[in-house]
Every structure is written in C-alpha cells, then in structure tokens.
N, C-alpha and C positions, 0 to 999 in steps of 0.2 A: 236341363231344363229343355223343351222343343220351340220350337218357332213362336206355335200359337200361346205360350206363354207372354209375348208383346204385343197381344191384345187385352181387351176390358176381359176380366173374370165376374163371370157371371156370378151374381148372389146363392146362397144357400137362400131363401127367406124362409123358410121351415125350421130353422134353430139359430135361437138369438145368442151373441158370440160368448157368454159364460156356460149359457145352457150346454152348449157343443162339447167343449172342455167336460161339463159334469156327465152328460152322457157318455161321452168316449168313457172314460173313466170305467163309471156303471160297466160297461159295455166288455172291456176289456181287464180282466178282474187281476192277470196274470201280469202285467203289464209291468215292466222294468224301469221303461226308463221317462222322461220328466214331462210332463205335458203343463203348459204355463197357459191362462186365459189370457185374452185382450193383451197382447203380447209384443212391447213397442219396438218396428223392425229397425225404425230409424238407430237405436243404439248396437245395432250388428249390419248396418252396410255403411261401406265405405262414405256412400255421399250427406251420409248422418240426416236424412230427410226422411219424408212415407208416415203413414200411420199404422195401426198395431193390425197383426195377424190375430183371428179368432180365436186361434191352436198355436202353440210354438210345439211344436213334438222335439222333442234330441232323445232318441231310442237309446238306449243300453250297448246293441251290438246290434248284428245282421240277425241272428234269432229273433230279436225283443221286433225288431223291425219288419222281418216278415211275418212275426204275428199280428202286430200291429197293424198293415195292409191287409189281408189276408178276411181282418174281425170287423172294421168302420164299413160302418153302413156304404155303400152303394152310390150314394147322392153326395155324398162329402166328397168337395175337391179337394185334392193335395196336390202338394207344389214343394218342389224339392230347392235348395238353396245352398250353397256355399258358404265360402265365408263373407260375401254379401261386396266382395270389389269389382263386381260388373253388374252391377242389380240398383235398378232403381224403383223405390215399390213410392207407388201415388200413393195421395193425402189422405184416400179415405179411406184407406188399408189393403188388409184382403180377407177373403171371404172364404172360410174354410181351415183346412190344417198345412202351417208352410212346415218343412221337415226340415230339422239341419242336423250333421251329421257330429258328431263329438270325440270324444276321445276312446269308444270304443272300435273307431272309422280309421284310429290315428296309431297304428302297427307300420315297418317299417322294416320288411326283412333283407338282406342279401343273399341270392340263392346262388346256386352250381350255373355257371355256360356265363359268366358276369353279366346276369339278371337281378332284379329287384321287383319285390313285392311292396307295393302301398296302399294303405287303403283310402278310403277315397276322400277321409276327412282331412290328412295331412297337407297340409301347404306347400307349395309347389318348391319355393326355397329349399324346405327340408327334403324333397325328394333329391334335387341337387346334391346338398352338404353331404348324406347317406352315400350317393353315389360315387363323389370323390371320397370319401373314408374308405371303401370296398374297391377301390380303383376301376370305377365302371367310364368309361368314357362316351360321351353321345350323349349326355344328360343335364348338362351344365347350361344349359337352354333355358332351362326353367327357371331359372335364378331371375330370373328377366320377367317372369311373369307371376304380377297376384294375384292370388288364389288359393283353390285346391283341387287335389288330383278330381273330385267327381266333374267341378267344372271345364277342366282340362281336357278329358273324355268327351261332357256334352258337347262342348264351342272346338274342336280339335285347336287347343289352344298352341303358339306359338310364337318365336321371339331367333332374331338373330341366324334366320335360316334356316331353323328347322323346326317341324311339327310334331305334336303328339305323336300324329301318325306316322312319323321313322321311326318313335323308338319303343311302340305298343306292342307287345306281344299275345296280351288275351284280357279281355275285362271282365269283371262280374256284376251280375248288376238282379236286381229282385222287382220283379210286376206288380200290379197293381193285388192279382190273388194271393200272391205271398210268394211266386214262386222263382226257384229261382234258374237263371240264364250263364253259361258259361260262354262267352263273344268273344272270338275271333278277331281278326284287325281286321279282315276280310270282313267277316258281320259286322262292324263301324259303319260302315260307307262314309267313309271319312271326305269331304272336300273341304275347301276353305272355310277356315270358324265354324264347321258344322260337323255335326255326326246324322245317319240318318234313324238311327236305333227311333223305337215308338218314344214318343214321351213321357210313356206312362213308369218307364221301366227307371229304377232309382239307382246307379254304381253304387259301390259299396269296397272295391279294391281293382286294383291292375298290378300287372306285371311286365315291367319294360325289361330290355335288352339293350346292352352299350354295345361296346371295345374292350380290352384290355388299356391300361392308362395308368401314369403315374400320380397318384393323390396329388404331389405336389404342384403338377404341371393343371389335372382338371380345376384344384382352386383357384391358380390364376387365371386361369381361363374365367370361372365364376367371380371374382375380382373384375376381370375386365367388362363384365356384364353390367355388374353392380356397378361402376363407374359411370359407363354410357348412360344409364338409365339414370342417375344423379345431374348429369351434365345438361341432358334433353328434356328430362319430362319430371312434371312436377306431382312427384311422389310425396311429397311432405305437406300438398292440400289436400281436403277433403274430394277425390273424385272420384269415379266410375271407371277409373282406363280408360283404353280406347274406345272412343264415341262410336265414330262408324270403322267398317267395314272396308280396305281399299278397293277399290273399285277394280275390274279389268285395265291393267294400262294407267294406272292410275295413284297416289299416295290421296289418302283422306285428306290430311293438314295440305297440302299444297294446294287441294279444291280451293278448303273454306280461306287459308292465306291470298288466294289469287282472287277471293270473292270479296276482300277486303273486313272481314270477318274477325281478325286475331284483337283481341282483347275488348269483345264486344258483348255487351251485357243484356241479361233481361230479369227484371227486379234483382235479387241477391246472386246468382247464377253467372257466370260469364265465360267468355272461350280465352284459354291460357294464354296468356302475351309467351311461353314459355316453348309451346307443342301445341299449334291449333288442332289436332285432334283430341282437346281432353278438354272436357268440360270442369267446373270447378263451382265450388259452395263455397262463397270468401266472405258473404257477404248475410248471412243466415236465410239461403234460400228455401223456398218450398219443392216439391219436387213437381210442382207445378212449372216452378221457372225457369228448372231445368231441363226438363220434357220440352215446355214452350221455347228454349232458347235451343234445344237440338235442332226440332223444326223446323224454328224458324232459320237453322244456320243452311238446312236442307234445299227449302226452298230456294234459299239466295244463291246455295252454286247449283243448282238446276237451272234459275233465270238466267248465271252468271256462266259456266259451261256446258251445259246442257246432260251435266253428268248426274246420274239418280246414289246421293248416298244412303246407301241402310246401314242401320242400328245395329253395331255390338253390342254397346250395353241391352241389357233386359230390362222389357217393362213388365213388371209386375202388377197388377189389385185393381184397386179402382181410384176415379176423381173424388173428392168429394163431392155431395149431392148438388147436380146443377152447372157442375164445372166440366168442361169441354178436357178429350184427349186426342193426343197424335197430331193429325195436320188441319185439325181445328182449331188447333193454339197460335199457328202462324201470326207472329206479327210482321203486319204490314208497314212498307217503304216508308 
C-alpha cells in the first residue's frame, strides 16, 4: 500500500455497496475467488475497529488476481491489505474493493543457494520458521514482525537490526492492468519503512536469501526475538504495532514518553503503559478514538520536543459522515 492510503479515500458515488458486488460478479464470470459485499473490516484488523468495505475480494491465486485487476471498471478504487496488523480502517468504511491475499498466496519453498520463495500472503513468522527448518540464517528477524510478506515488502518491514531490503532478492507484483512485474531489490527503491514501487502494484510473492546456518541455532535466535517482544511490547492487546516511524536520531517511544503521554487516553484508546509507541484499543474504542489519540500524541510531541512524528500505521477509508480526520482530530491541552 502506498503513502496515499493514509489520506481520505474518495468515494465512488456512482455505485452502492451491494450494487458494486453484483456488478463485479456479472462483469467477471470466470472469477474463482470470493467476493463479499459490505465486509466488516473490524473482523480482520488487529485494532478490531472500523467500518465495512463495499467489497472484499480474496483471489484464488495470482492468475485470478490478474484477471480481476484487468477486468474491473477503471473507476473502482482498489486497495490491497495484508493481515491487518498495521492498519487502521476508519469508522465510515472503505469505498471500492479491498483485496486480501489468502490461501492461494501462502506457499513457501526452499530454493538452492540458501534462498526461500514465499507468497505475499504468508505471515512473516512462518517465513522465519521455514528458513530455520531449511538451515537458512538471516531471516530470523521476521519472527518479530506481525504481518504478512506483502506488507513487509511494501513497508520495508524490519526488526532487531535487519530490514526486508537486507534479505530480498526479488519480488513479483501485478499492476492494475493485470500485467505481472518481476522486481529486483534495486527496483524496490527501499528506504526506512518504505518502498517506492507504485501503489497500484500488488505484491504476490518474493524470494529471499540468507546464509547457511544450523536450524537449532536459528530457532534459538527466533526464541530470543519472541521473548524480547513478549517482555517489551503489548502483543496480547488490540493494537496496530508500532504507531510512528522513528525520526532520524530519535526513538519514537522515547519522544512520546518524554512528553508525558505514557498511558494517555482518548475514549476507548490509550498509549500503552508497556511501550509508548503502541496505541491499544482496551475499552471498545472506535477508529476515530485511535486516530484522535495518535494525532494528539503527534501534536504534543511536536510541542514538547520540536520533532515531527509520522504515522507508520496505514489509515484507510472514510470517517463517519460529518466527522473529521487527521490533524483536525487533535485534542486541545
């Protein structure tokens, strides 16, 4: 998903939600994947908030996805998501189609030369485990990243000193016309928590490389990563993972803590007492509560330290009618 998804989604005023699903089924007679109208996004995001998508599409495989993308009307908005671990869907829901990659994109295969191919729908932790079983070191850091490989590619996900760019050989993606692209590491244009691949490309698989290693040693490294997360992150809460990117020369959590915001609450959402760069839904929060909390944290950190925090969590969709988004949500001191 591109940075443009952090802005308000433009509604498709021509088609009602249920009408869109019906129209798509009619226009794509050979579709094998599943189309769901008015799909509740709160059920598939880790925050457990947000309104429905007009249509949720789960393609059967890469061929099915390519057929869908090249056949649907050009004016229908399309957004790809992963496991929903780093995603905040606004309360008004998402106009258009949300694509989520399921079983047809979850294959993992060990290759020669200590390489591993993984579908974009594979959870990051499974990539770490498969690499360990194959004796491939260098991918254990994925044990500490909640989400799927598609999201890791889009956001250059990283943890414990390594990032996706350090392990990726190539990625495969499909554009809005259904054309398949094979992308090298250089083509990805990786920077911190970002890649420069156009936002209309949907990743379908990737090949990673590591070094030879002993499975037992790799598993121990993974256990250390898991133990660390358990100690310092609120992984058992309804959260979206790290909320803000670390600014140059700073740790986001330290800036939030220094501004006196540990445990700060807006409605049903609060800054985690365990880790200040995590927002949690602990009292039936709305998406607006979470976004209002995040924007207020940003404003107060800026006032305290002069440093701008930028969202790492993707915000997708519309607010409820008449409600604000982004900076307009800041709670006054």
